[in-house]
All heavy atoms as TSV, in Angstrom:
chain	resi	resn	atom	element	x	y	z
A	1	MET	N	N	3.819	12.054	-3.762
A	1	MET	CA	C	5.046	11.355	-4.121
A	1	MET	C	C	6.024	12.360	-4.703
A	1	MET	O	O	5.624	13.316	-5.337
A	1	MET	CB	C	4.696	10.268	-5.139
A	1	MET	CG	C	5.844	9.367	-5.505
A	1	MET	SD	S	6.243	8.181	-4.214
A	1	MET	CE	C	7.826	8.739	-3.711
A	2	ALA	N	N	7.269	12.102	-4.493
A	2	ALA	CA	C	8.312	12.991	-4.988
A	2	ALA	C	C	8.310	13.012	-6.511
A	2	ALA	O	O	7.959	12.030	-7.163
A	2	ALA	CB	C	9.665	12.530	-4.468
A	3	LYS	N	N	8.699	14.151	-7.056
A	3	LYS	CA	C	8.742	14.293	-8.508
A	3	LYS	C	C	9.681	13.270	-9.131
A	3	LYS	O	O	10.751	12.999	-8.592
A	3	LYS	CB	C	9.229	15.691	-8.890
A	3	LYS	CG	C	8.155	16.698	-9.045
A	3	LYS	CD	C	8.734	17.965	-9.617
A	3	LYS	CE	C	7.618	18.912	-9.970
A	3	LYS	NZ	N	8.128	20.150	-10.539
A	4	GLY	N	N	9.261	12.734	-10.260
A	4	GLY	CA	C	10.095	11.799	-10.988
A	4	GLY	C	C	10.081	10.380	-10.469
A	4	GLY	O	O	10.894	9.574	-10.880
A	5	LYS	N	N	9.170	10.062	-9.553
A	5	LYS	CA	C	9.100	8.709	-9.010
A	5	LYS	C	C	7.669	8.196	-9.086
A	5	LYS	O	O	6.725	8.965	-9.010
A	5	LYS	CB	C	9.576	8.671	-7.556
A	5	LYS	CG	C	11.034	8.988	-7.388
A	5	LYS	CD	C	11.477	8.836	-5.974
A	5	LYS	CE	C	12.964	9.145	-5.851
A	5	LYS	NZ	N	13.433	8.997	-4.486
A	6	SER	N	N	7.539	6.900	-9.217
A	6	SER	CA	C	6.222	6.281	-9.184
A	6	SER	C	C	6.238	5.152	-8.158
A	6	SER	O	O	7.276	4.547	-7.906
A	6	SER	CB	C	5.816	5.755	-10.563
A	6	SER	OG	O	6.675	4.724	-10.963
A	7	VAL	N	N	5.073	4.921	-7.574
A	7	VAL	CA	C	4.945	3.914	-6.517
A	7	VAL	C	C	3.967	2.844	-6.975
A	7	VAL	O	O	2.898	3.151	-7.509
A	7	VAL	CB	C	4.435	4.556	-5.217
A	7	VAL	CG1	C	4.224	3.506	-4.151
A	7	VAL	CG2	C	5.382	5.621	-4.728
A	8	THR	N	N	4.345	1.591	-6.755
A	8	THR	CA	C	3.464	0.470	-7.038
A	8	THR	C	C	3.202	-0.270	-5.737
A	8	THR	O	O	4.127	-0.540	-4.976
A	8	THR	CB	C	4.115	-0.489	-8.060
A	8	THR	OG1	O	4.432	0.237	-9.241
A	8	THR	CG2	C	3.185	-1.640	-8.396
A	9	HIS	N	N	1.927	-0.560	-5.489
A	9	HIS	CA	C	1.534	-1.316	-4.301
A	9	HIS	C	C	1.316	-2.763	-4.724
A	9	HIS	O	O	0.395	-3.041	-5.492
A	9	HIS	CB	C	0.235	-0.760	-3.718
A	9	HIS	CG	C	0.346	0.661	-3.299
A	9	HIS	ND1	N	0.294	1.703	-4.195
A	9	HIS	CD2	C	0.522	1.215	-2.080
A	9	HIS	CE1	C	0.423	2.843	-3.537
A	9	HIS	NE2	N	0.569	2.577	-2.256
A	10	VAL	N	N	2.158	-3.649	-4.236
A	10	VAL	CA	C	2.017	-5.073	-4.532
A	10	VAL	C	C	1.372	-5.705	-3.299
A	10	VAL	O	O	1.987	-5.763	-2.238
A	10	VAL	CB	C	3.377	-5.725	-4.845
A	10	VAL	CG1	C	3.194	-7.204	-5.125
A	10	VAL	CG2	C	4.051	-5.019	-6.009
A	11	ILE	N	N	0.117	-6.113	-3.457
A	11	ILE	CA	C	-0.633	-6.681	-2.337
A	11	ILE	C	C	-0.965	-8.134	-2.647
A	11	ILE	O	O	-1.651	-8.420	-3.629
A	11	ILE	CB	C	-1.919	-5.872	-2.070
A	11	ILE	CG1	C	-1.561	-4.418	-1.769
A	11	ILE	CG2	C	-2.722	-6.503	-0.931
A	11	ILE	CD1	C	-2.744	-3.474	-1.681
A	12	ASN	N	N	-0.456	-9.029	-1.828
A	12	ASN	CA	C	-0.729	-10.453	-1.999
A	12	ASN	C	C	-2.077	-10.751	-1.330
A	12	ASN	O	O	-2.171	-10.851	-0.116
A	12	ASN	CB	C	0.390	-11.285	-1.373
A	12	ASN	CG	C	0.211	-12.762	-1.623
A	12	ASN	OD1	O	-0.905	-13.271	-1.697
A	12	ASN	ND2	N	1.328	-13.460	-1.749
A	13	ARG	N	N	-3.112	-10.867	-2.134
A	13	ARG	CA	C	-4.467	-11.047	-1.616
A	13	ARG	C	C	-4.649	-12.399	-0.924
A	13	ARG	O	O	-5.529	-12.545	-0.091
A	13	ARG	CB	C	-5.487	-10.835	-2.725
A	13	ARG	CG	C	-5.489	-9.369	-3.187
A	13	ARG	CD	C	-6.451	-9.108	-4.313
A	13	ARG	NE	N	-7.838	-9.396	-3.977
A	13	ARG	CZ	C	-8.643	-8.572	-3.318
A	13	ARG	NH1	N	-8.203	-7.413	-2.900
A	13	ARG	NH2	N	-9.895	-8.910	-3.083
A	14	ASP	N	N	-3.819	-13.368	-1.252
A	14	ASP	CA	C	-3.895	-14.669	-0.572
A	14	ASP	C	C	-3.380	-14.571	0.860
A	14	ASP	O	O	-3.838	-15.296	1.733
A	14	ASP	CB	C	-3.098	-15.728	-1.335
A	14	ASP	CG	C	-3.735	-16.094	-2.665
A	14	ASP	OD1	O	-4.972	-15.982	-2.788
A	14	ASP	OD2	O	-2.991	-16.483	-3.580
A	15	TRP	N	N	-2.423	-13.684	1.087
A	15	TRP	CA	C	-1.846	-13.526	2.412
A	15	TRP	C	C	-2.618	-12.526	3.258
A	15	TRP	O	O	-2.581	-12.593	4.491
A	15	TRP	CB	C	-0.395	-13.089	2.327
A	15	TRP	CG	C	0.535	-14.115	1.741
A	15	TRP	CD1	C	0.217	-15.366	1.288
A	15	TRP	CD2	C	1.936	-13.967	1.534
A	15	TRP	NE1	N	1.328	-15.995	0.818
A	15	TRP	CE2	C	2.408	-15.164	0.951
A	15	TRP	CE3	C	2.829	-12.942	1.767
A	15	TRP	CZ2	C	3.738	-15.362	0.622
A	15	TRP	CZ3	C	4.161	-13.128	1.441
A	15	TRP	CH2	C	4.612	-14.338	0.872
A	16	CYS	N	N	-3.290	-11.561	2.628
A	16	CYS	CA	C	-4.018	-10.517	3.355
A	16	CYS	C	C	-5.216	-11.127	4.078
A	16	CYS	O	O	-6.037	-11.807	3.469
A	16	CYS	CB	C	-4.496	-9.435	2.397
A	16	CYS	SG	S	-5.488	-8.138	3.179
A	17	LYS	N	N	-5.297	-10.871	5.394
A	17	LYS	CA	C	-6.429	-11.390	6.160
A	17	LYS	C	C	-7.459	-10.305	6.465
A	17	LYS	O	O	-8.424	-10.545	7.177
A	17	LYS	CB	C	-5.943	-12.056	7.445
A	17	LYS	CG	C	-5.294	-11.118	8.433
A	17	LYS	CD	C	-4.789	-11.878	9.649
A	17	LYS	CE	C	-4.021	-10.941	10.566
A	17	LYS	NZ	N	-3.107	-11.650	11.421
A	18	GLY	N	N	-7.228	-9.094	5.949
A	18	GLY	CA	C	-8.206	-8.022	6.118
A	18	GLY	C	C	-8.249	-7.429	7.509
A	18	GLY	O	O	-9.291	-6.959	7.959
A	19	CYS	N	N	-7.119	-7.400	8.190
A	19	CYS	CA	C	-7.092	-6.890	9.569
A	19	CYS	C	C	-7.257	-5.375	9.625
A	19	CYS	O	O	-7.677	-4.835	10.644
A	19	CYS	CB	C	-5.811	-7.311	10.275
A	19	CYS	SG	S	-4.300	-6.587	9.592
A	20	GLY	N	N	-6.889	-4.671	8.551
A	20	GLY	CA	C	-7.051	-3.221	8.500
A	20	GLY	C	C	-5.919	-2.426	9.114
A	20	GLY	O	O	-5.984	-1.202	9.180
A	21	ILE	N	N	-4.870	-3.086	9.564
A	21	ILE	CA	C	-3.742	-2.367	10.161
A	21	ILE	C	C	-3.126	-1.411	9.139
A	21	ILE	O	O	-2.825	-0.259	9.461
A	21	ILE	CB	C	-2.696	-3.349	10.722
A	21	ILE	CG1	C	-3.273	-4.062	11.948
A	21	ILE	CG2	C	-1.390	-2.628	11.071
A	21	ILE	CD1	C	-2.403	-5.180	12.486
A	22	CYS	N	N	-2.952	-1.850	7.923
A	22	CYS	CA	C	-2.362	-0.994	6.886
A	22	CYS	C	C	-3.233	0.235	6.621
A	22	CYS	O	O	-2.734	1.339	6.444
A	22	CYS	CB	C	-2.140	-1.778	5.595
A	22	CYS	SG	S	-3.639	-2.505	4.889
A	23	VAL	N	N	-4.538	0.029	6.610
A	23	VAL	CA	C	-5.476	1.130	6.393
A	23	VAL	C	C	-5.359	2.149	7.522
A	23	VAL	O	O	-5.306	3.357	7.291
A	23	VAL	CB	C	-6.930	0.596	6.296
A	23	VAL	CG1	C	-7.920	1.736	6.200
A	23	VAL	CG2	C	-7.066	-0.352	5.111
A	24	HIS	N	N	-5.267	1.659	8.736
A	24	HIS	CA	C	-5.184	2.530	9.905
A	24	HIS	C	C	-3.906	3.365	9.918
A	24	HIS	O	O	-3.940	4.549	10.257
A	24	HIS	CB	C	-5.263	1.697	11.192
A	24	HIS	CG	C	-5.070	2.491	12.431
A	24	HIS	ND1	N	-6.048	3.295	12.942
A	24	HIS	CD2	C	-4.001	2.626	13.243
A	24	HIS	CE1	C	-5.582	3.898	14.038
A	24	HIS	NE2	N	-4.344	3.500	14.232
A	25	PHE	N	N	-2.764	2.773	9.552
A	25	PHE	CA	C	-1.488	3.465	9.642
A	25	PHE	C	C	-1.169	4.345	8.446
A	25	PHE	O	O	-0.249	5.165	8.521
A	25	PHE	CB	C	-0.346	2.470	9.875
A	25	PHE	CG	C	-0.191	2.093	11.311
A	25	PHE	CD1	C	-0.756	0.916	11.794
A	25	PHE	CD2	C	0.489	2.902	12.193
A	25	PHE	CE1	C	-0.632	0.565	13.124
A	25	PHE	CE2	C	0.626	2.560	13.530
A	25	PHE	CZ	C	0.055	1.385	13.997
A	26	CYS	N	N	-1.889	4.223	7.342
A	26	CYS	CA	C	-1.588	5.020	6.150
A	26	CYS	C	C	-1.909	6.495	6.408
A	26	CYS	O	O	-3.069	6.860	6.616
A	26	CYS	CB	C	-2.388	4.516	4.952
A	26	CYS	SG	S	-2.001	5.431	3.442
A	27	PRO	N	N	-0.893	7.371	6.372
A	27	PRO	CA	C	-1.133	8.785	6.677
A	27	PRO	C	C	-1.909	9.526	5.587
A	27	PRO	O	O	-2.450	10.599	5.838
A	27	PRO	CB	C	0.278	9.360	6.829
A	27	PRO	CG	C	1.139	8.483	6.001
A	27	PRO	CD	C	0.520	7.109	6.100
A	28	LYS	N	N	-1.980	8.978	4.399
A	28	LYS	CA	C	-2.659	9.637	3.278
A	28	LYS	C	C	-3.942	8.930	2.846
A	28	LYS	O	O	-4.502	9.245	1.806
A	28	LYS	CB	C	-1.703	9.734	2.079
A	28	LYS	CG	C	-0.510	10.615	2.338
A	28	LYS	CD	C	-0.946	12.047	2.524
A	28	LYS	CE	C	0.230	12.979	2.664
A	28	LYS	NZ	N	-0.198	14.368	2.792
A	29	GLN	N	N	-4.411	7.959	3.632
A	29	GLN	CA	C	-5.634	7.213	3.345
A	29	GLN	C	C	-5.639	6.624	1.923
A	29	GLN	O	O	-6.641	6.654	1.219
A	29	GLN	CB	C	-6.889	8.073	3.551
A	29	GLN	CG	C	-7.158	8.438	4.994
A	29	GLN	CD	C	-6.312	9.607	5.484
A	29	GLN	OE1	O	-6.165	10.591	4.786
A	29	GLN	NE2	N	-5.746	9.475	6.666
A	30	VAL	N	N	-4.496	6.079	1.538
A	30	VAL	CA	C	-4.354	5.452	0.218
A	30	VAL	C	C	-5.044	4.094	0.193
A	30	VAL	O	O	-5.663	3.724	-0.796
A	30	VAL	CB	C	-2.851	5.310	-0.146
A	30	VAL	CG1	C	-2.664	4.468	-1.395
A	30	VAL	CG2	C	-2.230	6.684	-0.310
A	31	LEU	N	N	-4.957	3.368	1.294
A	31	LEU	CA	C	-5.468	1.997	1.340
A	31	LEU	C	C	-6.876	1.919	1.917
A	31	LEU	O	O	-7.248	2.708	2.778
A	31	LEU	CB	C	-4.527	1.130	2.175
A	31	LEU	CG	C	-3.089	1.047	1.661
A	31	LEU	CD1	C	-2.203	0.383	2.684
A	31	LEU	CD2	C	-3.036	0.313	0.348
A	32	GLU	N	N	-7.623	0.942	1.418
A	32	GLU	CA	C	-8.964	0.634	1.912
A	32	GLU	C	C	-9.140	-0.875	1.881
A	32	GLU	O	O	-8.406	-1.572	1.189
A	32	GLU	CB	C	-10.044	1.255	1.011
A	32	GLU	CG	C	-10.106	2.747	1.026
A	32	GLU	CD	C	-11.218	3.288	0.129
A	32	GLU	OE1	O	-11.865	2.491	-0.602
A	32	GLU	OE2	O	-11.423	4.506	0.144
A	33	LEU	N	N	-10.149	-1.353	2.600
A	33	LEU	CA	C	-10.543	-2.753	2.486
A	33	LEU	C	C	-11.677	-2.820	1.480
A	33	LEU	O	O	-12.628	-2.038	1.551
A	33	LEU	CB	C	-10.983	-3.308	3.842
A	33	LEU	CG	C	-9.912	-3.367	4.924
A	33	LEU	CD1	C	-10.491	-3.947	6.214
A	33	LEU	CD2	C	-8.693	-4.165	4.488
A	34	ASP	N	N	-11.586	-3.755	0.535
A	34	ASP	CA	C	-12.624	-3.887	-0.487
A	34	ASP	C	C	-13.777	-4.751	0.020
A	34	ASP	O	O	-13.832	-5.102	1.204
A	34	ASP	CB	C	-12.033	-4.422	-1.791
A	34	ASP	CG	C	-11.502	-5.838	-1.696
A	34	ASP	OD1	O	-11.731	-6.517	-0.676
A	34	ASP	OD2	O	-10.850	-6.284	-2.662
A	35	SER	N	N	-14.687	-5.101	-0.860
A	35	SER	CA	C	-15.866	-5.881	-0.471
A	35	SER	C	C	-15.512	-7.286	0.024
A	35	SER	O	O	-16.294	-7.907	0.732
A	35	SER	CB	C	-16.846	-5.976	-1.642
A	35	SER	OG	O	-16.225	-6.603	-2.746
A	36	ASP	N	N	-14.322	-7.770	-0.327
A	36	ASP	CA	C	-13.846	-9.075	0.153
A	36	ASP	C	C	-13.027	-8.936	1.435
A	36	ASP	O	O	-12.408	-9.909	1.883
A	36	ASP	CB	C	-12.983	-9.760	-0.916
A	36	ASP	CG	C	-13.776	-10.135	-2.144
A	36	ASP	OD1	O	-14.970	-10.449	-2.017
A	36	ASP	OD2	O	-13.190	-10.112	-3.253
A	37	GLU	N	N	-12.992	-7.716	1.995
A	37	GLU	CA	C	-12.204	-7.419	3.200
A	37	GLU	C	C	-10.712	-7.662	2.966
A	37	GLU	O	O	-10.007	-8.175	3.839
A	37	GLU	CB	C	-12.700	-8.221	4.412
A	37	GLU	CG	C	-14.096	-7.839	4.848
A	37	GLU	CD	C	-14.200	-6.399	5.369
A	37	GLU	OE1	O	-13.353	-5.993	6.172
A	37	GLU	OE2	O	-15.131	-5.703	4.952
A	38	LYS	N	N	-10.242	-7.280	1.795
A	38	LYS	CA	C	-8.828	-7.361	1.445
A	38	LYS	C	C	-8.327	-5.948	1.152
A	38	LYS	O	O	-9.062	-5.106	0.636
A	38	LYS	CB	C	-8.597	-8.231	0.202
A	38	LYS	CG	C	-9.118	-9.652	0.338
A	38	LYS	CD	C	-8.259	-10.474	1.246
A	38	LYS	CE	C	-8.745	-11.922	1.278
A	38	LYS	NZ	N	-7.845	-12.794	1.988
A	39	ALA	N	N	-7.060	-5.674	1.448
A	39	ALA	CA	C	-6.481	-4.357	1.218
A	39	ALA	C	C	-6.333	-4.074	-0.269
A	39	ALA	O	O	-5.934	-4.941	-1.044
A	39	ALA	CB	C	-5.126	-4.252	1.909
A	40	VAL	N	N	-6.659	-2.849	-0.641
A	40	VAL	CA	C	-6.454	-2.365	-2.004
A	40	VAL	C	C	-5.940	-0.930	-1.931
A	40	VAL	O	O	-6.258	-0.190	-0.999
A	40	VAL	CB	C	-7.740	-2.402	-2.869
A	40	VAL	CG1	C	-8.188	-3.816	-3.118
A	40	VAL	CG2	C	-8.845	-1.582	-2.260
A	41	ALA	N	N	-5.162	-0.541	-2.937
A	41	ALA	CA	C	-4.691	0.838	-3.031
A	41	ALA	C	C	-5.760	1.637	-3.772
A	41	ALA	O	O	-5.784	1.665	-4.999
A	41	ALA	CB	C	-3.352	0.901	-3.753
A	42	ALA	N	N	-6.652	2.260	-3.034
A	42	ALA	CA	C	-7.773	2.994	-3.623
A	42	ALA	C	C	-7.336	4.332	-4.222
A	42	ALA	O	O	-7.936	4.801	-5.187
A	42	ALA	CB	C	-8.853	3.223	-2.574
A	43	ARG	N	N	-6.295	4.935	-3.654
A	43	ARG	CA	C	-5.795	6.228	-4.128
A	43	ARG	C	C	-4.272	6.190	-4.238
A	43	ARG	O	O	-3.568	6.914	-3.515
A	43	ARG	CB	C	-6.250	7.336	-3.170
A	43	ARG	CG	C	-7.741	7.641	-3.267
A	43	ARG	CD	C	-8.230	8.538	-2.143
A	43	ARG	NE	N	-8.265	7.850	-0.847
A	43	ARG	CZ	C	-9.167	6.945	-0.492
A	43	ARG	NH1	N	-10.105	6.583	-1.337
A	43	ARG	NH2	N	-9.141	6.372	0.687
A	44	PRO	N	N	-3.721	5.373	-5.137
A	44	PRO	CA	C	-2.262	5.216	-5.217
A	44	PRO	C	C	-1.534	6.505	-5.566
A	44	PRO	O	O	-0.374	6.684	-5.183
A	44	PRO	CB	C	-2.067	4.154	-6.298
A	44	PRO	CG	C	-3.326	4.171	-7.092
A	44	PRO	CD	C	-4.422	4.566	-6.138
A	45	GLU	N	N	-2.199	7.418	-6.246
A	45	GLU	CA	C	-1.561	8.683	-6.618
A	45	GLU	C	C	-1.255	9.563	-5.403
A	45	GLU	O	O	-0.429	10.472	-5.475
A	45	GLU	CB	C	-2.439	9.455	-7.618
A	45	GLU	CG	C	-3.758	9.953	-7.066
A	45	GLU	CD	C	-4.879	8.909	-7.016
A	45	GLU	OE1	O	-4.668	7.753	-7.445
A	45	GLU	OE2	O	-5.974	9.268	-6.548
A	46	ASP	N	N	-1.896	9.286	-4.265
A	46	ASP	CA	C	-1.659	10.057	-3.040
A	46	ASP	C	C	-0.544	9.479	-2.172
A	46	ASP	O	O	-0.158	10.080	-1.173
A	46	ASP	CB	C	-2.945	10.132	-2.208
A	46	ASP	CG	C	-4.037	10.941	-2.885
A	46	ASP	OD1	O	-3.710	11.763	-3.773
A	46	ASP	OD2	O	-5.211	10.760	-2.531
A	47	CYS	N	N	-0.008	8.330	-2.553
A	47	CYS	CA	C	0.996	7.633	-1.742
A	47	CYS	C	C	2.294	8.438	-1.669
A	47	CYS	O	O	2.778	8.952	-2.681
A	47	CYS	CB	C	1.271	6.254	-2.337
A	47	CYS	SG	S	2.462	5.288	-1.376
A	48	ILE	N	N	2.851	8.541	-0.459
A	48	ILE	CA	C	4.123	9.227	-0.249
A	48	ILE	C	C	5.261	8.226	-0.016
A	48	ILE	O	O	6.367	8.610	0.330
A	48	ILE	CB	C	4.030	10.241	0.915
A	48	ILE	CG1	C	3.633	9.552	2.218
A	48	ILE	CG2	C	3.084	11.379	0.554
A	48	ILE	CD1	C	3.715	10.442	3.451
A	49	ALA	N	N	4.983	6.964	-0.181
A	49	ALA	CA	C	5.968	5.881	-0.060
A	49	ALA	C	C	6.642	5.849	1.304
A	49	ALA	O	O	7.836	5.592	1.416
A	49	ALA	CB	C	6.997	5.952	-1.184
A	50	CYS	N	N	5.877	6.066	2.351
A	50	CYS	CA	C	6.427	6.001	3.708
A	50	CYS	C	C	6.656	4.557	4.146
A	50	CYS	O	O	7.407	4.301	5.077
A	50	CYS	CB	C	5.502	6.712	4.690
A	50	CYS	SG	S	3.896	5.915	4.916
A	51	LYS	N	N	5.991	3.632	3.492
A	51	LYS	CA	C	6.102	2.191	3.737
A	51	LYS	C	C	5.572	1.747	5.102
A	51	LYS	O	O	5.882	0.656	5.551
A	51	LYS	CB	C	7.534	1.695	3.533
A	51	LYS	CG	C	8.025	1.823	2.106
A	51	LYS	CD	C	9.321	1.087	1.917
A	51	LYS	CE	C	9.735	1.115	0.453
A	51	LYS	NZ	N	10.874	0.245	0.206
A	52	LEU	N	N	4.776	2.575	5.761
A	52	LEU	CA	C	4.206	2.164	7.037
A	52	LEU	C	C	3.315	0.940	6.872
A	52	LEU	O	O	3.292	0.066	7.736
A	52	LEU	CB	C	3.421	3.308	7.675
A	52	LEU	CG	C	4.255	4.399	8.332
A	52	LEU	CD1	C	3.357	5.523	8.828
A	52	LEU	CD2	C	5.081	3.845	9.459
A	53	CYS	N	N	2.605	0.858	5.760
A	53	CYS	CA	C	1.746	-0.306	5.518
A	53	CYS	C	C	2.585	-1.572	5.403
A	53	CYS	O	O	2.254	-2.609	5.976
A	53	CYS	CB	C	0.898	-0.101	4.270
A	53	CYS	SG	S	1.834	0.250	2.763
A	54	GLU	N	N	3.684	-1.476	4.672
A	54	GLU	CA	C	4.563	-2.631	4.478
A	54	GLU	C	C	5.199	-3.057	5.803
A	54	GLU	O	O	5.261	-4.248	6.123
A	54	GLU	CB	C	5.660	-2.257	3.472
A	54	GLU	CG	C	6.609	-3.380	3.136
A	54	GLU	CD	C	7.636	-2.991	2.100
A	54	GLU	OE1	O	7.306	-2.284	1.120
A	54	GLU	OE2	O	8.799	-3.392	2.283
A	55	ILE	N	N	5.636	-2.084	6.588
A	55	ILE	CA	C	6.290	-2.366	7.863
A	55	ILE	C	C	5.316	-2.970	8.873
A	55	ILE	O	O	5.663	-3.884	9.609
A	55	ILE	CB	C	6.915	-1.068	8.429
A	55	ILE	CG1	C	8.072	-0.616	7.545
A	55	ILE	CG2	C	7.377	-1.256	9.866
A	55	ILE	CD1	C	8.518	0.820	7.804
A	56	ARG	N	N	4.093	-2.462	8.909
A	56	ARG	CA	C	3.121	-2.858	9.926
A	56	ARG	C	C	2.318	-4.112	9.589
A	56	ARG	O	O	1.702	-4.701	10.479
A	56	ARG	CB	C	2.145	-1.716	10.198
A	56	ARG	CG	C	2.786	-0.483	10.759
A	56	ARG	CD	C	3.251	-0.713	12.158
A	56	ARG	NE	N	3.798	0.503	12.727
A	56	ARG	CZ	C	4.012	0.682	13.993
A	56	ARG	NH1	N	3.729	-0.261	14.845
A	56	ARG	NH2	N	4.530	1.799	14.435
A	57	CYS	N	N	2.300	-4.519	8.327
A	57	CYS	CA	C	1.495	-5.681	7.936
A	57	CYS	C	C	2.019	-6.942	8.632
A	57	CYS	O	O	3.150	-7.370	8.389
A	57	CYS	CB	C	1.513	-5.882	6.431
A	57	CYS	SG	S	0.565	-7.335	5.905
A	58	PRO	N	N	1.207	-7.564	9.498
A	58	PRO	CA	C	1.672	-8.748	10.229
A	58	PRO	C	C	1.836	-9.983	9.332
A	58	PRO	O	O	2.492	-10.946	9.716
A	58	PRO	CB	C	0.582	-8.977	11.274
A	58	PRO	CG	C	-0.640	-8.363	10.687
A	58	PRO	CD	C	-0.165	-7.196	9.864
A	59	ASP	N	N	1.253	-9.943	8.142
A	59	ASP	CA	C	1.307	-11.094	7.247
A	59	ASP	C	C	2.243	-10.890	6.063
A	59	ASP	O	O	2.283	-11.724	5.155
A	59	ASP	CB	C	-0.101	-11.413	6.742
A	59	ASP	CG	C	-1.017	-11.742	7.901
A	59	ASP	OD1	O	-0.677	-12.643	8.684
A	59	ASP	OD2	O	-2.060	-11.082	8.040
A	60	LEU	N	N	2.972	-9.761	6.051
A	60	LEU	CA	C	3.907	-9.443	4.960
A	60	LEU	C	C	3.221	-9.468	3.596
A	60	LEU	O	O	3.805	-9.878	2.596
A	60	LEU	CB	C	5.107	-10.402	4.980
A	60	LEU	CG	C	5.842	-10.534	6.310
A	60	LEU	CD1	C	6.903	-11.612	6.231
A	60	LEU	CD2	C	6.435	-9.208	6.741
A	61	ALA	N	N	1.978	-9.016	3.569
A	61	ALA	CA	C	1.174	-9.079	2.351
A	61	ALA	C	C	1.323	-7.853	1.456
A	61	ALA	O	O	0.799	-7.844	0.351
A	61	ALA	CB	C	-0.301	-9.271	2.713
A	62	ILE	N	N	2.026	-6.820	1.922
A	62	ILE	CA	C	2.162	-5.584	1.144
A	62	ILE	C	C	3.634	-5.288	0.900
A	62	ILE	O	O	4.454	-5.353	1.809
A	62	ILE	CB	C	1.534	-4.381	1.871
A	62	ILE	CG1	C	0.055	-4.631	2.129
A	62	ILE	CG2	C	1.722	-3.094	1.062
A	62	ILE	CD1	C	-0.612	-3.529	2.928
A	63	GLU	N	N	3.915	-4.929	-0.349
A	63	GLU	CA	C	5.253	-4.471	-0.707
A	63	GLU	C	C	5.096	-3.179	-1.498
A	63	GLU	O	O	4.275	-3.100	-2.413
A	63	GLU	CB	C	5.974	-5.510	-1.565
A	63	GLU	CG	C	7.360	-5.076	-1.971
A	63	GLU	CD	C	8.042	-6.053	-2.905
A	63	GLU	OE1	O	7.515	-7.160	-3.113
A	63	GLU	OE2	O	9.096	-5.695	-3.444
A	64	ILE	N	N	5.878	-2.177	-1.132
A	64	ILE	CA	C	5.869	-0.910	-1.852
A	64	ILE	C	C	7.104	-0.865	-2.740
A	64	ILE	O	O	8.227	-0.988	-2.256
A	64	ILE	CB	C	5.887	0.297	-0.879
A	64	ILE	CG1	C	4.683	0.261	0.056
A	64	ILE	CG2	C	5.952	1.619	-1.641
A	64	ILE	CD1	C	3.346	0.298	-0.640
A	65	GLN	N	N	6.875	-0.702	-4.041
A	65	GLN	CA	C	7.969	-0.623	-4.987
A	65	GLN	C	C	8.045	0.810	-5.504
A	65	GLN	O	O	7.056	1.351	-5.982
A	65	GLN	CB	C	7.763	-1.585	-6.148
A	65	GLN	CG	C	7.744	-3.030	-5.700
A	65	GLN	CD	C	7.442	-3.993	-6.836
A	65	GLN	OE1	O	6.954	-3.602	-7.881
A	65	GLN	NE2	N	7.714	-5.268	-6.602
A	66	ILE	N	N	9.225	1.415	-5.398
A	66	ILE	CA	C	9.438	2.780	-5.836
A	66	ILE	C	C	10.358	2.750	-7.060
A	66	ILE	O	O	11.427	2.155	-7.015
A	66	ILE	CB	C	10.093	3.627	-4.727
A	66	ILE	CG1	C	9.233	3.573	-3.460
A	66	ILE	CG2	C	10.296	5.073	-5.178
A	66	ILE	CD1	C	9.903	4.121	-2.230
A	67	GLU	N	N	9.901	3.377	-8.124
A	67	GLU	CA	C	10.673	3.412	-9.356
A	67	GLU	C	C	10.869	4.856	-9.791
A	67	GLU	O	O	9.935	5.653	-9.730
A	67	GLU	CB	C	9.954	2.659	-10.466
A	67	GLU	CG	C	9.728	1.202	-10.168
A	67	GLU	CD	C	8.885	0.512	-11.228
A	67	GLU	OE1	O	8.770	1.060	-12.339
A	67	GLU	OE2	O	8.364	-0.558	-10.935
A	68	LYS	N	N	12.084	5.163	-10.213
A	68	LYS	CA	C	12.331	6.471	-10.817
A	68	LYS	C	C	11.764	6.434	-12.215
A	68	LYS	O	O	11.941	5.447	-12.942
A	68	LYS	CB	C	13.826	6.782	-10.853
A	68	LYS	CG	C	14.428	7.018	-9.493
A	68	LYS	CD	C	15.877	7.361	-9.620
A	68	LYS	CE	C	16.489	7.560	-8.247
A	68	LYS	NZ	N	17.927	7.809	-8.319
A	69	GLU	N	N	11.085	7.516	-12.606
A	69	GLU	CA	C	10.523	7.548	-13.954
A	69	GLU	C	C	11.653	7.546	-14.964
A	69	GLU	O	O	12.670	8.173	-14.770
A	69	GLU	CB	C	9.605	8.763	-14.108
A	69	GLU	CG	C	8.341	8.598	-13.310
A	69	GLU	CD	C	7.332	9.702	-13.550
A	69	GLU	OE1	O	7.505	10.495	-14.496
A	69	GLU	OE2	O	6.363	9.763	-12.788
A	70	GLY	N	N	11.431	6.808	-16.033
A	70	GLY	CA	C	12.440	6.675	-17.070
A	70	GLY	C	C	13.277	5.418	-16.943
A	70	GLY	O	O	14.130	5.130	-17.750
A	71	GLU	N	N	13.027	4.642	-15.874
A	71	GLU	CA	C	13.771	3.382	-15.700
A	71	GLU	C	C	13.049	2.255	-16.398
A	71	GLU	O	O	11.902	2.218	-16.557
A	71	GLU	CB	C	13.938	3.043	-14.219
A	71	GLU	CG	C	14.971	3.882	-13.553
A	71	GLU	CD	C	15.277	3.437	-12.128
A	71	GLU	OE1	O	14.671	2.461	-11.630
A	71	GLU	OE2	O	16.121	4.064	-11.511
């Protein structure tokens, strides 16, 4: 992630059907499916905020929020 910014992964577990599309498209392997077959940000510190997971999620279950530090 760029200096001075933080990323939050907002995943609506009720909407997530565990298809794994977000996991497949993540270039930094940030996302994984947990034991309930739901998406989780396993390595959020590696996220580059490309938003491919948010764009590709067919159920709109993922939102990437980018905040400048100090806000």
